[in-house]
C-alpha positions, 0 to 999 in steps of 0.5 A, spaced: 545 777 335 550 781 338 549 787 343 555 790 339 556 793 332 563 792 329 565 797 324 570 796 319 574 801 315 581 804 314 585 808 319 583 815 317 576 813 318 577 809 325 583 812 328 580 816 333 576 810 336 582 805 335 587 809 338 583 811 344 582 803 346 589 801 344 592 807 348 588 805 354 589 798 354 596 797 352 599 804 354 596 805 360 594 798 363 600 794 360 605 799 360 607 799 353 611 805 351 606 810 347 611 810 341 611 803 340 604 802 340 602 806 334 606 805 328 606 806 320 603 799 319 596 802 321 595 806 315 596 800 311 591 796 315 584 794 315 581 796 322 575 793 326 572 797 332 566 795 336 561 799 339 556 798 345 549 800 345 551 807 347 556 808 341 562 807 346 568 804 342 570 798 346 574 793 342 579 794 336 583 790 332 587 790 325 588 786 319 595 787 316 596 786 308 600 780 309 594 776 313 597 778 320 592 780 325 594 785 331 593 790 336 587 786 339 584 790 345 578 790 349 577 795 354 576 793 361 568 795 361 567 790 355 572 784 357 568 777 358 562 779 353 565 776 347 566 782 343 574 780 342 571 773 339 566 777 335 572 782 333 577 776 331 571 773 327 570 779 323 577 780 321 578 773 319 572 773 315 575 779 311 582 775 310 578 769 308 574 774 303 580 777 300 583 770 299 588 769 304 590 762 306 591 763 313 592 768 318 597 769 323 598 773 330 603 774 335 599 773 342 600 775 349 602 768 352 596 769 357 591 770 351 593 764 347 587 759 350 583 765 347 586 764 340 586 757 340 578 756 342 578 760 335 582 755 331 589 758 332 595 753 333 601 755 337 608 756 332 615 756 335 617 758 342 615 764 347 618 771 346 618 778 349 615 784 345 615 791 349 617 787 355 611 782 355 611 775 353 608 773 346 607 767 342 606 766 335 600 763 332 596 761 326 590 759 323 589 756 316 583 756 312 580 750 309 
């Protein structure tokens, strides 16, 4: 049993909490320009936000219509707790339920081992996005 609650929903429902987490992790910690962080795809995605026992939002991710998972972020206070894996599993379950045959993502290279533990394989060569090294990864569903 998880000590977190994961809520799934649209951007209108979860944007305030997702923005808070993404701004803190990507913009403040990693230096991603704020104008690159939020994009038009948010309105088209299924979002997941994890809340701790006190109801504080601690992690987020999104599932795009084409089966890509993105904007996975966990606040410092919850890192190492397993919530990133729970968010990833929740998004993959939604993809599988809607009939997607695979999920794909562009992982920050340092996070590739995390995604590999969840069944993702590296595809292609490393590249830079927002000045941060990334690698494409994907996982097929049996």
